[in-house]
N, C-alpha and C positions, 0 to 999 in steps of 0.2 A: 310290522310295517313302520311303526313309529321310529324304531331303532334305525332302519334304513334311511328314513328321512333325515334324522339327526346326523348320521354318518355322511350322507350326501352333502349336507350343509357344511360340515366340518371340512370335507375334502374340497369343496368349491372355495371356501375361505382360504385354505392353504394354497390352492392353485393361484388365486387372485393375488395373494401376498407374494408368492414366488415371482409372478409376472411383474409386479410393481418393483420388487427388489432388483430384478434383472434389468428393467428399464433404467433405474437409477444408476446401476453400475455402468451401463452403456452411455449414460449422460443424457437420456431422453426423458422428458416430462417428469422430472423429479420434483418433489415438493422441496422448495428451498427455504431454509431457515432465515432469520434476520441476518443481514449483512453486517460483518464486524465494522466498527468505526475505523475509518482510515486515519492514520496518524499523519499529520502534515506539519511542516515547519512554517513559522511566520517569515516575513521578509527579513533577510539578514540586515543588521545595522550597518549603515554606511559610516565609515570613520574618516575623519579629516586629519591630515598630517601637515600642519602649517598651511601652506598655500596649495597643497596637493590633496586630491580626493582619491579614495579607492572606489572604483566602479564595480558593481556586482551585477552580473548577467544571470538572472534567475529565470528558468523556464518552468519546470515542474517543481512542486514543493512537497511531494510525497516522499516517504522513506526511501532512501537510496538515491534520490535525485542529487545532481551535482550542480553547484553554482560556481561560476568562474569570476575571479577577481583580476582587476587590472588597475594601473595608476594613470594619473594625468601624464601627458607627454613630458619627458624630461625627468621623471621621477622613477624610482625603482621600488618594486614591491618586495618587502622583506617578509618571509614566511611562505606558506603554501599559496599557490595561485588558484586553488580550488577548495571548496568546502562541500561536505556531504550532509544531507538531512538524515538525522539519526532516529532510531526507534523512540527516543525520548521526546521527539518533537523539537529538538534543538539542532542548530547547525554545528558541525565539528569545527574546532579551531578558528574561531572568529577573531584571532589575535594578530592577523596580518597588519602590517603598517608600512 
């Protein structure tokens, strides 16, 4: 009788484990681990070119986010008109002028 009791407990444990595993695969009620730290970029540096300024429109600052650059009226931007937040936490090509 004791053997059947142990066998029953083992089977119940396996069934419970299987159900929990299936729920996680379906995305329901899974135990979530700690969230990874999000990499973000700081505000890009605003550069001055004589009397002209480069304006930077930054919305999101997470990896892959894009910021758009433009110049004061009457001035032309040299270089890319957009930069991207990289995995390193730095903006790509901040060398427009």
